[in-house]
NULUM-747225 format. One record per residue (C-alpha): residue in three letters; x, y negated, z negated. Coordinates in Angstrom, 1 decimal. Layout:
<sites>
+-----+--------+--------+--------+
| res |      x |      y |      z |
+-----+--------+--------+--------+
| ALA |      X |      Y |      Z |
...
+-----+--------+--------+--------+
</sites>
This chain:
<sites>
+-----+--------+--------+--------+
| res |      x |      y |      z |
+-----+--------+--------+--------+
| UNK |   -0.1 |    7.3 |  -30.2 |
| UNK |   -2.1 |    9.6 |  -28.2 |
| UNK |   -1.0 |   10.7 |  -24.6 |
| UNK |   -4.2 |    9.2 |  -23.2 |
| UNK |   -3.1 |    5.8 |  -24.1 |
| UNK |    0.0 |    5.9 |  -22.0 |
| UNK |   -2.4 |    5.7 |  -18.7 |
| UNK |   -2.3 |    9.4 |  -18.0 |
| UNK |   -5.5 |   11.0 |  -16.3 |
| UNK |   -8.0 |   13.3 |  -18.1 |
| UNK |   -6.7 |   16.4 |  -16.2 |
| UNK |   -3.2 |   15.7 |  -17.5 |
| UNK |   -4.5 |   14.9 |  -21.3 |
| UNK |   -6.5 |   18.1 |  -21.2 |
| UNK |   -3.6 |   20.5 |  -19.9 |
| UNK |   -1.4 |   18.6 |  -22.8 |
| UNK |   -4.0 |   19.3 |  -25.5 |
| UNK |   -4.3 |   23.0 |  -24.4 |
| UNK |   -0.6 |   23.4 |  -24.6 |
| UNK |   -0.5 |   22.1 |  -28.1 |
| UNK |    1.0 |   18.8 |  -27.2 |
| UNK |   -0.8 |   15.8 |  -29.2 |
| UNK |    1.4 |   13.1 |  -29.3 |
| UNK |    4.2 |   11.9 |  -27.0 |
| UNK |    8.1 |   12.0 |  -28.1 |
| UNK |   10.1 |    8.7 |  -28.2 |
| UNK |   11.4 |    9.4 |  -24.6 |
| UNK |    7.9 |    9.9 |  -23.2 |
| UNK |    6.5 |    6.9 |  -25.0 |
| UNK |    9.3 |    4.6 |  -23.4 |
| UNK |    9.6 |    6.4 |  -19.9 |
| UNK |    6.1 |    7.4 |  -18.9 |
| UNK |    4.4 |    4.0 |  -18.8 |
| UNK |    7.6 |    2.6 |  -16.8 |
| UNK |    7.6 |    5.3 |  -14.4 |
| UNK |    3.8 |    4.8 |  -13.9 |
| UNK |    4.7 |    1.3 |  -12.8 |
| UNK |    6.6 |    2.5 |  -10.3 |
| UNK |   10.2 |    1.6 |  -12.2 |
| UNK |   13.3 |    3.1 |  -11.2 |
| UNK |   14.8 |    4.6 |  -14.8 |
| UNK |   17.8 |    5.5 |  -16.4 |
| UNK |   17.0 |    7.7 |  -18.9 |
| UNK |   19.8 |    8.9 |  -21.7 |
| UNK |   18.0 |   11.7 |  -23.9 |
| UNK |   19.2 |   14.7 |  -25.2 |
| UNK |   17.8 |   18.0 |  -24.3 |
| UNK |   14.7 |   19.1 |  -26.2 |
| UNK |   13.5 |   15.6 |  -26.2 |
| UNK |   10.6 |   16.1 |  -24.2 |
| UNK |   11.9 |   14.9 |  -21.4 |
| UNK |   10.9 |   17.0 |  -18.8 |
| UNK |    7.5 |   15.6 |  -19.4 |
| UNK |    8.8 |   12.2 |  -19.2 |
| UNK |    9.3 |   12.7 |  -15.7 |
| UNK |    6.9 |   15.4 |  -14.6 |
| UNK |    3.8 |   13.7 |  -15.9 |
| UNK |    4.3 |   10.4 |  -13.8 |
| UNK |    5.0 |   12.9 |  -10.6 |
| UNK |    1.8 |   14.7 |  -11.5 |
| UNK |   -0.1 |   11.3 |  -11.5 |
| UNK |    1.1 |   10.3 |   -8.0 |
| UNK |   -0.3 |   14.1 |   -6.9 |
| UNK |   -3.6 |   13.0 |   -8.4 |
| UNK |   -3.9 |    9.6 |   -6.8 |
| UNK |   -2.8 |   11.3 |   -3.2 |
| UNK |   -5.9 |   13.7 |   -3.9 |
| UNK |   -8.5 |   11.1 |   -4.8 |
| UNK |   -7.2 |    8.9 |   -1.7 |
| UNK |   -6.6 |   11.5 |    0.7 |
| UNK |   -4.2 |    9.2 |    2.3 |
| UNK |   -1.8 |   11.7 |    3.3 |
| UNK |   -4.0 |   13.3 |    5.6 |
| UNK |   -5.4 |   10.0 |    6.9 |
| UNK |   -1.5 |    9.2 |    8.2 |
| UNK |   -0.9 |   12.6 |    9.2 |
| UNK |    2.2 |   12.5 |    7.0 |
| UNK |    4.1 |   16.0 |    7.2 |
| UNK |    3.7 |   18.3 |    4.6 |
| UNK |    6.6 |   18.3 |    2.9 |
| UNK |    6.7 |   17.3 |   -0.9 |
| UNK |    5.5 |   14.2 |   -2.7 |
| UNK |    8.1 |   14.5 |   -5.5 |
| UNK |   11.3 |   16.0 |   -5.3 |
| UNK |   13.2 |   17.1 |   -8.8 |
| UNK |   17.3 |   18.2 |   -8.2 |
| UNK |   18.6 |   20.0 |  -11.2 |
| UNK |   22.0 |   21.6 |  -11.6 |
| UNK |   21.1 |   25.2 |  -12.3 |
| UNK |   18.2 |   27.8 |  -11.2 |
| UNK |   17.1 |   28.3 |  -14.8 |
| UNK |   16.5 |   24.8 |  -15.5 |
| UNK |   14.7 |   24.3 |  -12.1 |
| UNK |   12.7 |   27.4 |  -12.8 |
| UNK |   11.6 |   26.0 |  -16.1 |
| UNK |   10.8 |   22.7 |  -14.5 |
| UNK |    8.5 |   24.2 |  -12.0 |
| UNK |    7.0 |   26.3 |  -14.9 |
| UNK |    6.4 |   22.8 |  -16.7 |
| UNK |    5.1 |   21.4 |  -13.6 |
| UNK |    2.2 |   24.4 |  -13.3 |
| UNK |    1.5 |   23.8 |  -16.9 |
| UNK |    1.1 |   20.4 |  -17.2 |
| UNK |   -0.7 |   20.3 |  -13.6 |
| UNK |   -3.2 |   23.5 |  -14.4 |
| UNK |   -5.9 |   21.3 |  -13.9 |
| UNK |   -4.9 |   19.3 |  -10.8 |
| UNK |   -6.8 |   20.7 |   -8.2 |
| UNK |   -4.9 |   22.9 |   -5.3 |
| UNK |   -1.6 |   21.8 |   -7.0 |
| UNK |    1.5 |   23.4 |   -5.0 |
| UNK |    4.9 |   23.5 |   -6.5 |
| UNK |    7.9 |   25.1 |   -5.2 |
| UNK |   11.5 |   25.9 |   -6.1 |
| UNK |   14.3 |   25.9 |   -3.7 |
| UNK |   17.5 |   27.6 |   -5.6 |
| UNK |   20.4 |   29.8 |   -4.8 |
| UNK |   21.0 |   33.4 |   -5.4 |
| UNK |   17.4 |   34.4 |   -4.0 |
| UNK |   16.4 |   35.3 |   -0.6 |
| UNK |   15.5 |   32.6 |    2.1 |
| UNK |   12.5 |   34.2 |    3.2 |
| UNK |    9.9 |   33.1 |    0.4 |
| UNK |   11.7 |   29.6 |    0.4 |
| UNK |   11.0 |   29.1 |    3.9 |
| UNK |    7.5 |   29.9 |    3.7 |
| UNK |    6.8 |   27.5 |    0.8 |
| UNK |    8.6 |   24.6 |    2.5 |
| UNK |    6.3 |   25.2 |    5.8 |
| UNK |    3.1 |   24.9 |    3.8 |
| UNK |    1.5 |   22.1 |    2.2 |
| UNK |    3.6 |   20.9 |   -0.7 |
| UNK |    3.1 |   18.8 |   -3.7 |
| UNK |    6.1 |   19.2 |   -6.0 |
| UNK |    9.6 |   20.6 |   -5.1 |
| UNK |   12.1 |   21.5 |   -7.6 |
| UNK |   15.7 |   22.2 |   -6.2 |
| UNK |   19.5 |   22.8 |   -7.0 |
| UNK |   21.3 |   20.3 |   -4.5 |
| UNK |   23.4 |   23.2 |   -2.5 |
| UNK |   20.5 |   25.3 |   -1.4 |
| UNK |   18.2 |   22.4 |   -0.5 |
| UNK |   20.8 |   21.1 |    1.5 |
| UNK |   21.0 |   24.3 |    3.2 |
| UNK |   17.3 |   24.3 |    4.4 |
| UNK |   17.9 |   20.3 |    5.1 |
| UNK |   20.4 |   21.0 |    7.4 |
| UNK |   18.6 |   23.7 |    9.3 |
| UNK |   15.6 |   21.1 |    9.6 |
| UNK |   13.2 |   23.5 |    7.4 |
| UNK |   13.3 |   21.1 |    4.7 |
| UNK |   10.7 |   18.0 |    5.3 |
| UNK |   11.6 |   15.2 |    3.3 |
| UNK |   10.0 |   12.3 |    4.6 |
| UNK |    7.1 |   12.0 |    2.4 |
| UNK |    9.0 |   12.1 |   -0.7 |
| UNK |    7.7 |    9.0 |   -3.0 |
| UNK |    9.7 |   10.2 |   -6.4 |
| UNK |   13.0 |   11.4 |   -6.6 |
| UNK |   14.4 |   12.8 |  -10.2 |
| UNK |   17.7 |   13.8 |  -10.9 |
| UNK |   17.5 |   15.8 |  -14.1 |
| UNK |   21.1 |   16.5 |  -15.9 |
| UNK |   22.7 |   14.2 |  -13.5 |
| UNK |   26.1 |   14.0 |  -15.4 |
| UNK |   25.9 |   18.2 |  -15.3 |
| UNK |   25.3 |   18.3 |  -11.4 |
| UNK |   28.2 |   15.8 |  -11.1 |
| UNK |   30.5 |   17.9 |  -13.3 |
| UNK |   29.3 |   20.8 |  -11.3 |
| UNK |   30.9 |   19.0 |   -7.9 |
| UNK |   27.5 |   18.1 |   -6.5 |
| UNK |   27.9 |   14.4 |   -6.0 |
| UNK |   28.4 |   14.6 |   -1.9 |
| UNK |   25.2 |   16.8 |   -1.7 |
| UNK |   23.0 |   14.5 |   -3.5 |
| UNK |   24.2 |   11.6 |   -1.8 |
| UNK |   23.3 |   13.5 |    1.5 |
| UNK |   19.8 |   14.6 |    0.3 |
| UNK |   19.0 |   11.0 |   -1.3 |
| UNK |   20.0 |    9.6 |    2.4 |
| UNK |   17.4 |   12.0 |    4.0 |
| UNK |   14.7 |   10.6 |    1.8 |
| UNK |   12.5 |    7.1 |    2.5 |
| UNK |   14.3 |    4.1 |    1.3 |
| UNK |   11.1 |    2.9 |   -0.6 |
| UNK |   10.9 |    5.9 |   -3.1 |
| UNK |   10.9 |    5.7 |   -6.8 |
| UNK |   14.3 |    7.3 |   -8.3 |
| UNK |   14.5 |    8.5 |  -11.9 |
| UNK |   18.0 |    9.6 |  -13.1 |
| UNK |   18.4 |   11.6 |  -16.5 |
| UNK |   22.0 |   12.1 |  -18.0 |
| UNK |   23.3 |   12.6 |  -21.4 |
| UNK |   25.8 |    9.6 |  -20.4 |
| UNK |   26.1 |    7.0 |  -17.8 |
| UNK |   29.8 |    6.7 |  -18.4 |
| UNK |   32.1 |    7.2 |  -15.1 |
| UNK |   30.2 |    9.1 |  -11.8 |
| UNK |   26.7 |    9.1 |  -13.7 |
| UNK |   26.8 |    5.2 |  -13.9 |
| UNK |   28.3 |    4.9 |  -10.2 |
| UNK |   25.7 |    7.3 |   -9.1 |
| UNK |   22.7 |    5.2 |  -10.9 |
| UNK |   24.2 |    2.0 |   -9.4 |
| UNK |   24.2 |    3.3 |   -5.9 |
| UNK |   20.6 |    5.2 |   -5.8 |
| UNK |   18.6 |    3.0 |   -8.2 |
| UNK |   16.9 |   -0.7 |   -7.8 |
| UNK |   16.7 |   -2.7 |  -10.7 |
| UNK |   16.3 |    0.4 |  -13.2 |
| UNK |   15.3 |    0.1 |  -16.4 |
| UNK |   17.1 |    1.8 |  -19.1 |
| UNK |   15.6 |    4.1 |  -21.6 |
| UNK |   18.0 |    5.1 |  -24.6 |
| UNK |   16.8 |    7.8 |  -26.9 |
| UNK |   18.3 |   10.2 |  -29.0 |
| UNK |   21.9 |    9.9 |  -28.2 |
| UNK |   24.5 |   12.5 |  -28.9 |
| UNK |   25.2 |   11.4 |  -32.4 |
| UNK |   21.5 |   12.0 |  -33.3 |
| UNK |   21.2 |   14.0 |  -36.6 |
| UNK |   19.0 |   16.9 |  -35.2 |
| UNK |   17.0 |   17.0 |  -38.2 |
| UNK |   15.1 |   20.0 |  -37.6 |
| UNK |   18.4 |   21.8 |  -36.7 |
| UNK |   20.7 |   23.1 |  -39.6 |
| UNK |   24.4 |   23.6 |  -38.5 |
| UNK |   27.0 |   25.7 |  -40.2 |
| UNK |   30.5 |   26.8 |  -40.0 |
| UNK |   31.9 |   30.3 |  -40.6 |
| UNK |   35.8 |   30.5 |  -40.3 |
| UNK |   36.6 |   33.9 |  -39.1 |
| UNK |   40.3 |   35.8 |  -39.6 |
| UNK |   40.3 |   37.4 |  -36.4 |
| UNK |   37.9 |   39.1 |  -33.8 |
| UNK |   37.2 |   42.1 |  -35.9 |
| UNK |   35.9 |   39.5 |  -38.5 |
| UNK |   34.3 |   37.4 |  -36.3 |
| UNK |   32.0 |   40.3 |  -35.1 |
| UNK |   31.2 |   41.5 |  -38.6 |
| UNK |   30.0 |   37.9 |  -39.3 |
| UNK |   27.8 |   38.0 |  -36.2 |
| UNK |   26.2 |   41.3 |  -37.1 |
| UNK |   25.5 |   40.3 |  -40.7 |
| UNK |   23.9 |   37.4 |  -39.1 |
| UNK |   21.8 |   39.0 |  -36.5 |
| UNK |   20.4 |   41.5 |  -39.4 |
| UNK |   19.0 |   38.7 |  -41.1 |
| UNK |   15.1 |   38.7 |  -41.5 |
| UNK |   15.1 |   34.8 |  -40.7 |
| UNK |   16.1 |   35.6 |  -37.2 |
| UNK |   13.3 |   35.4 |  -35.2 |
| UNK |   15.0 |   35.3 |  -31.7 |
| UNK |   18.7 |   34.2 |  -31.0 |
| UNK |   20.8 |   32.9 |  -28.3 |
| UNK |   24.6 |   34.0 |  -28.9 |
| UNK |   27.1 |   31.9 |  -26.8 |
| UNK |   30.2 |   33.2 |  -24.9 |
| UNK |   32.7 |   31.4 |  -23.2 |
| UNK |   33.0 |   33.6 |  -20.3 |
| UNK |   30.6 |   36.2 |  -18.2 |
| UNK |   33.1 |   38.8 |  -19.0 |
| UNK |   32.4 |   38.0 |  -22.7 |
| UNK |   28.8 |   38.1 |  -22.3 |
| UNK |   28.3 |   41.4 |  -20.8 |
| UNK |   30.8 |   43.0 |  -23.2 |
| UNK |   29.2 |   41.5 |  -26.3 |
| UNK |   25.5 |   42.4 |  -25.1 |
| UNK |   26.9 |   45.9 |  -24.8 |
| UNK |   28.3 |   46.2 |  -28.3 |
| UNK |   25.2 |   44.9 |  -29.7 |
| UNK |   22.8 |   47.1 |  -27.7 |
| UNK |   25.2 |   50.2 |  -29.1 |
| UNK |   24.2 |   48.7 |  -32.9 |
| UNK |   20.7 |   48.8 |  -31.9 |
| UNK |   19.6 |   45.0 |  -31.0 |
| UNK |   17.3 |   44.5 |  -28.4 |
| UNK |   19.6 |   42.3 |  -26.3 |
| UNK |   20.5 |   41.4 |  -22.8 |
| UNK |   23.3 |   39.3 |  -21.4 |
| UNK |   22.6 |   36.0 |  -19.0 |
| UNK |   25.2 |   34.7 |  -16.8 |
| UNK |   25.8 |   33.1 |  -13.2 |
| UNK |   27.4 |   35.9 |  -12.2 |
| UNK |   24.0 |   38.1 |  -12.5 |
| UNK |   21.7 |   38.7 |   -9.3 |
| UNK |   18.8 |   36.2 |   -9.4 |
| UNK |   16.0 |   39.0 |  -10.0 |
| UNK |   17.7 |   40.4 |  -13.1 |
| UNK |   18.0 |   36.8 |  -14.3 |
| UNK |   14.4 |   36.5 |  -14.0 |
| UNK |   13.6 |   39.7 |  -15.8 |
| UNK |   16.1 |   38.7 |  -18.6 |
| UNK |   14.5 |   35.4 |  -19.3 |
| UNK |   10.6 |   37.1 |  -19.0 |
| UNK |   11.8 |   39.5 |  -21.5 |
| UNK |   13.0 |   36.4 |  -23.7 |
| UNK |    9.7 |   34.6 |  -23.4 |
| UNK |    7.7 |   37.9 |  -24.0 |
| UNK |    9.7 |   38.6 |  -27.2 |
| UNK |   10.6 |   41.8 |  -25.5 |
| UNK |   14.5 |   40.6 |  -26.4 |
| UNK |   15.6 |   39.6 |  -29.9 |
| UNK |   19.2 |   38.5 |  -28.9 |
| UNK |   20.2 |   36.7 |  -25.5 |
| UNK |   24.0 |   36.8 |  -25.0 |
| UNK |   24.7 |   33.6 |  -22.8 |
| UNK |   27.0 |   31.3 |  -21.0 |
| UNK |   26.5 |   27.7 |  -20.9 |
| UNK |   25.6 |   27.2 |  -17.3 |
| UNK |   22.9 |   30.1 |  -17.5 |
| UNK |   21.1 |   28.9 |  -21.0 |
| UNK |   20.5 |   25.3 |  -19.6 |
| UNK |   17.0 |   24.7 |  -19.3 |
| UNK |   15.5 |   27.7 |  -21.5 |
| UNK |   12.9 |   26.7 |  -23.7 |
| UNK |   11.7 |   28.9 |  -25.8 |
| UNK |   10.3 |   27.7 |  -29.2 |
| UNK |   10.8 |   31.3 |  -31.2 |
| UNK |   14.6 |   30.8 |  -30.6 |
| UNK |   15.3 |   30.7 |  -34.5 |
| UNK |   19.2 |   30.6 |  -34.1 |
| UNK |   22.1 |   29.5 |  -31.8 |
| UNK |   25.0 |   31.3 |  -32.5 |
| UNK |   28.4 |   29.8 |  -30.9 |
| UNK |   30.4 |   33.1 |  -30.7 |
| UNK |   32.9 |   31.5 |  -28.1 |
| UNK |   33.0 |   27.7 |  -28.4 |
| UNK |   32.3 |   25.5 |  -25.5 |
| UNK |   34.8 |   24.3 |  -23.2 |
| UNK |   33.5 |   20.6 |  -23.4 |
| UNK |   31.9 |   18.8 |  -26.9 |
| UNK |   28.8 |   17.7 |  -24.9 |
| UNK |   27.7 |   21.6 |  -24.4 |
| UNK |   27.8 |   22.1 |  -28.0 |
| UNK |   24.9 |   19.4 |  -28.0 |
| UNK |   23.2 |   21.3 |  -25.2 |
| UNK |   23.6 |   24.7 |  -27.0 |
| UNK |   22.2 |   23.8 |  -30.3 |
| UNK |   19.3 |   22.1 |  -28.8 |
| UNK |   17.8 |   25.2 |  -27.5 |
| UNK |   16.7 |   26.1 |  -31.2 |
| UNK |   14.7 |   23.5 |  -33.3 |
| UNK |   11.8 |   23.1 |  -30.6 |
| UNK |    8.4 |   22.2 |  -30.9 |
| UNK |    8.2 |   21.1 |  -34.1 |
| UNK |   10.0 |   24.0 |  -35.4 |
| UNK |   13.2 |   24.3 |  -37.6 |
| UNK |   16.4 |   26.1 |  -36.2 |
| UNK |   20.1 |   27.2 |  -37.4 |
| UNK |   22.9 |   26.6 |  -35.1 |
| UNK |   25.9 |   28.7 |  -36.4 |
| UNK |   29.5 |   28.4 |  -35.0 |
| UNK |   32.0 |   31.2 |  -35.4 |
| UNK |   35.5 |   29.7 |  -35.2 |
| UNK |   39.1 |   31.4 |  -35.6 |
| UNK |   42.4 |   29.3 |  -36.5 |
| UNK |   42.7 |   28.4 |  -32.9 |
| UNK |   39.6 |   26.9 |  -32.6 |
| UNK |   40.2 |   24.2 |  -35.2 |
| UNK |   41.1 |   21.6 |  -32.8 |
| UNK |   37.7 |   22.2 |  -31.0 |
| UNK |   35.7 |   22.1 |  -34.1 |
| UNK |   37.3 |   18.9 |  -34.9 |
| UNK |   36.6 |   17.6 |  -31.4 |
| UNK |   32.9 |   18.3 |  -31.9 |
| UNK |   32.4 |   16.9 |  -35.1 |
| UNK |   33.8 |   13.2 |  -33.9 |
| UNK |   31.9 |   13.5 |  -30.9 |
| UNK |   28.4 |   14.0 |  -32.9 |
| UNK |   29.6 |   11.8 |  -35.5 |
| UNK |   28.6 |   15.0 |  -38.1 |
| UNK |   30.6 |   17.4 |  -39.7 |
| UNK |   29.4 |   21.1 |  -39.6 |
| UNK |   29.3 |   22.4 |  -43.3 |
| UNK |   31.3 |   25.3 |  -43.7 |
| UNK |   29.7 |   28.4 |  -45.2 |
| UNK |   30.9 |   31.7 |  -46.4 |
| UNK |   29.0 |   35.3 |  -46.5 |
| UNK |   29.5 |   37.2 |  -49.7 |
| UNK |   31.9 |   40.1 |  -48.7 |
| UNK |   32.9 |   38.4 |  -45.8 |
| UNK |   34.9 |   35.7 |  -46.8 |
| UNK |   38.0 |   34.5 |  -44.8 |
| UNK |   41.4 |   35.5 |  -46.0 |
| UNK |   43.0 |   32.7 |  -44.0 |
| UNK |   43.0 |   28.9 |  -44.1 |
| UNK |   42.0 |   27.7 |  -40.6 |
| UNK |   44.9 |   25.5 |  -38.5 |
| UNK |   44.6 |   21.8 |  -39.1 |
| UNK |   42.9 |   20.1 |  -36.3 |
| UNK |   44.9 |   18.5 |  -33.6 |
| UNK |   44.7 |   14.5 |  -33.8 |
| UNK |   41.5 |   13.2 |  -31.9 |
| UNK |   43.5 |   11.1 |  -29.3 |
| UNK |   45.5 |   14.3 |  -28.2 |
| UNK |   43.7 |   16.3 |  -25.2 |
| UNK |   43.5 |   20.2 |  -25.6 |
| UNK |   43.2 |   22.6 |  -22.7 |
| UNK |   39.5 |   24.7 |  -22.7 |
| UNK |   39.8 |   27.2 |  -25.5 |
| UNK |   40.5 |   30.8 |  -24.6 |
| UNK |   37.6 |   33.2 |  -24.1 |
| UNK |   35.6 |   34.6 |  -27.1 |
| UNK |   38.1 |   37.9 |  -27.0 |
| UNK |   41.6 |   36.1 |  -26.0 |
| UNK |   42.5 |   39.2 |  -24.0 |
| UNK |   41.1 |   41.5 |  -26.7 |
| UNK |   38.1 |   43.6 |  -26.7 |
| UNK |   36.6 |   45.6 |  -24.1 |
| UNK |   35.7 |   43.2 |  -21.2 |
| UNK |   34.4 |   44.9 |  -18.1 |
| UNK |   33.4 |   48.0 |  -20.0 |
| UNK |   31.1 |   50.4 |  -18.4 |
| UNK |   27.4 |   49.4 |  -18.2 |
| UNK |   28.1 |   45.5 |  -18.6 |
| UNK |   25.4 |   43.6 |  -17.3 |
| UNK |   22.2 |   45.9 |  -17.9 |
| UNK |   19.2 |   43.6 |  -17.9 |
| UNK |   17.6 |   45.1 |  -21.0 |
| UNK |   19.1 |   46.5 |  -24.1 |
| UNK |   17.5 |   48.4 |  -27.0 |
+-----+--------+--------+--------+
</sites>
């Protein structure tokens, strides 16, 4: 079924064709028509399923309708945004804003702005003062502008909460409630979340009116385009040798290596740079300008390897990422699904490799139970493990978060950590 059959206007279908998108994904097939009807939606879909377009295309349809009717000018409505998208992280906000610009490239005079933490207020204040169609924001910084009276939200017709479960995990529940209270009561609301258990379900009941549920690709989905592989490492030195070997394989187009902590990310990026890789680290402790340069280097393929933490890598959509490597295991099993979803995008195949030490056996077991999939063990000739992994803990026992990738060893905080480009 082509996009035009979903009721999208020609400027949007033309932009999609230019971007190489011919056929909607399952979540887009279900969500777009319902959103165009004005329904509130609860969307459960995994990362990489096309969920951004599932809400951004209806948002752009609202902008086009306003252009045609010129009702905003006739009513003298303030120049605030028509659509507001809240995201948990700066990186995801930037990715969403880019998607809005890409899909709306043929929408005359489209105005998209981002309001996120970690960047100067000046440019954001200027964007908020002028005419605006779509605003993409993180809750904390938007609440700052709302409290100062700089953010005008009375004209918002569509509110989107992207990765709502993640925002709740990060403690944004009160911020979201305050922002929602400042919006028109008659708005349309779309809530996207990996799960609607617990707080996410309560928030949906609080903010949505008779929502339609769209459930596609749960966390147990097979990830058919992603091969998963598990390598057991005897110790840190063995794990580093496994990583170095994998990164030298010719099949690695670009790779994201995940670590458990910011210090590990900086140390490992420096180590890989020292042996000749074009690599950078990315984490929440870096200034936003440096993070922007790192992401630009990744998209422009000046970087072959990105060493990142979970929060920093949310929202990264680079089709040429062929490998995801779990150097430090995630603290939450849900983050494993988000991590491996960085590869196997846009119809390409990808490889997700987990490097686990004996102490990681419990988390490996929990990941397999959560995804209802086994991660096939593999060995590299000459680097076979000499020890057997510890037996995984029983599933009913809760374990604390795993230790960082270095477990107190290595050289965290080494000189030169955090350089934006290496190699």
